N, C-alpha and C positions, 0 to 999 in steps of 0.2 A: 632616190635611185632604186629602180627595180632590180631585184636579184637576178644574176645570170644563172641559168640552170643547164647542166649537161645531163643527158640521160643515156646511159650505156645500155644497149639492148642486144638481142640476138634474134635471128629468124626463128619463127615457129615457137615463140615464147609467149604463153598466155599471160603470165604475170607482167611481162613487158608491155603488152597491149593494154592491160588494165591500168598501169601507171600512165601511159600515154592518154588514155581516155579520161583519167582522173585530172591530169593537168589541163587537157583541152577543155574539159567541162568547166573548169575554173578560169578559163581564158588566160592561162599562164604560158608564156612563150618558153620554149626550151630548144636546145640543140641536141639532136639524136646522133649517137655514135654507135655503129654496128660493130660489135666485138668479134664478128666472124672475119673482119679485116685485121691484119697484123698490127697496124699502128694504133688504132683505138684500143685493141686488146692490151698492147704494151703500156699505153697510157693508163688504162684502168689498173693494171697490176703494179706498175712502177711508180706512177705519180700519185694515184689516189688510194693505193693499197686495197683495192676492191678485188673480189675473187669470183663474183657471179653477176648475172644479169637477172633482173634490172638493178642497176645502181644509179642513184640520183645524187648528183653533186651540186650543191647549192652554194654559190658565192655571194656573200653579203659584205657590207662594210665591217661587220663584226668578225668575219673570218669565213672559213670553208667548212661545210658540213657534208659528210659522205654517208648516204643512207643506202644500205644494201637491202634488196627485196622491196616489197610494197608495204610501206608503213604510213598510211594516210595521216594518222595523228601526228607523227613526227614531222612529216612534210609540212602539214598545216602549221605546226608550232614554229618551225624554222622560217617559214614564209611570213608568219604574223610578226615575228621578232625582227624581220628585215627592215 
């Protein structure tokens, strides 16, 4: 089973665009949530305890990993372990 990925972003965020390009280059599907909207922002803060964009949330059979910022090594590690 492929991991499910949520990507919390905000407009005019260069790091957010870099994460999107990184995932797209690897042909990894993700759901983007714009934290300039109230509900995605509340989810990021309350559910995933994230505080900034970009935040990548990776759901696997082993659990949920929350990665704030662009950390390609950590993203690759989590996806390889999935």
